[in-house]
N, C-alpha and C positions, 0 to 999 in steps of 0.2 A: 696458771691458766690465764689467758688473756680476757679482756672484757668481751671480745667478740665471741670467744669460745663459751664463755659463761652464758651469754645471752642465747647463743645457738643451742646450748644444751636445754634451755627453757623452751625453745621452738621445738626441739626434738620431743620434749615431754608432751607437747601438744600433738605432735605427729603420732605418737604412741596411743593417743586418745582415739584419733581417727583409725588407726590400725585395730583397736579393740572393738570398734563398731563395724568393722568390714569395709571402711572407706579407704582410699589410697592414703597412706600415711605421710601427709604433708602438714607441717605446722608452722606457725608464725607468731612472733611477738613484736609488739611496737613499743619502742623506748623513747621517752621524752624526759630530758633533763636527768639522765641516768636512772630512770625509774620505768619499770614496765607498766605502761598505761592500758594495754589491751593484748589479748590473747586470742588465737583462732586455730581451729583445725578443720580439715576438709570434711564437709558433710554432704557432698552432692548425692550419694546414694541415699543416705539417711533422709534428707530433706526433699529428695527427688527434684532437684533444680541444678541447672548449670551454674547458677550464681553462688552457690555455697562453697566457694574456694576459701582456703585458709586465710589468704591475704585480704580478700573482700570482707569476711566477717570481722577479722581484726580491725580493719579500717573503719567499719561502721561503729565498732565500740570505741575506737580511739577518737572519732569525730564526736561521739556523744560525750565522752569524757572531757574533751577540750572545749566542746561547744562551738565547733566550727568545722566546716568540710575541708578547710585547708590544714594540712598536717605538717606545715613548715617547721623545721626543728627536729622532726621525728626521725628515728632510724628504724627501718624494718629488718628483722631477722627472719629469714624464711629457709626452710630446709631444702626446697627444690626451686630451681630458676622459675620465675614467673612466666605464665602463658601470656598471649597477646591481650586477653581481656584484663588480666591483673596488672600487666605492665602499663596498660593504657591508664587504669584507674590510679596507679601509683604516680604517674606523671600528672594526671589531672588534680590529684590531691596535693601535689607539690611536696611529697616526701622527700627529705633532704638526702638520705642515704639508704641503700638496700644492701644488706649482707646476705649473701647466698651460700648455702651448704653445697649441694651438688648441681651441676648444670644439667639441662635437659635437651640433648641433641635432637629430639624428635618434636618437641613443641616449645622449647624455651625462647622467650623473646627479650632476654637481657644479655644477648651476645651469641647464643648458639645458632639460631635461625636468623634473627634480626635483633638489633639492640634498640628497642623502642625507648628505654630509659635514657639514652644519651643521644638521641637525634637532635642535631643542631636546628632542624626546622621547627621544632616545638619551642614554646615559650619557657619551658622548664626542662632541665636536664638533672638527672639523679646521679649523686656520687655512688659508686659500686665497689664492693669488695666480694671476691668469690673464693671458694675453696675452703671455707671455714667448717672444720669437722667434716670434710667431704666424704671421707671413707664411711664414717658412721651413718651419715645421711643416706648415702648410696646403698649401704648394706641393708638398711631397713626397707628401702623400696624394693631392692632385689628379693629380699626374703618374702615380702608381701606378695609379689608377682609370682614367685615360685610356688608359694602355697595356693594361690588362685588357680594357677595352672594345674596343680595336683588336684584341687577340688573339682575343677571342671572335667578332668579326665576321669575321676571317680564317679561323677554324676553320669557321664556318657556310658560307662560300664554298667551302672545300675539300670539306665534306660534300655540298653541292649538286652540285659537279662530279663527285664520286665516284658520286652517284646516276644521273647521265646516261649 
């Protein structure tokens, strides 16, 4: 198992925590000097805020741990390609590298729709590696959304029966 796979498995453990609370299963770990210094998982639904993305929560913890908003020398491992908000925060924090599990063709901003992490116009570009444990990361998300659709369908049936 490579170092990237080992840390991505740790990010997947975080994603499973989000899954367990009914949030989209996205997980993240931040590594500095070959040690995990922060972990985060998606809590948007739980916390009722757009800002509770796995990446942002992990970045806040990493900043606290290092005592600086700059996360230079850090590598972020995230199970799903960051959105525009998270990609912007990653650039602002000057994270050195982002390792991504699966890409997000509908909302990803690390190459799918746009690549905010490597725009030459910004004062910082982020090294990237994609496709680490992609199948496992994608499968977890697919399973979550499949279950969510089934749950919504069942709720609609219950609502229809209640109307009768």
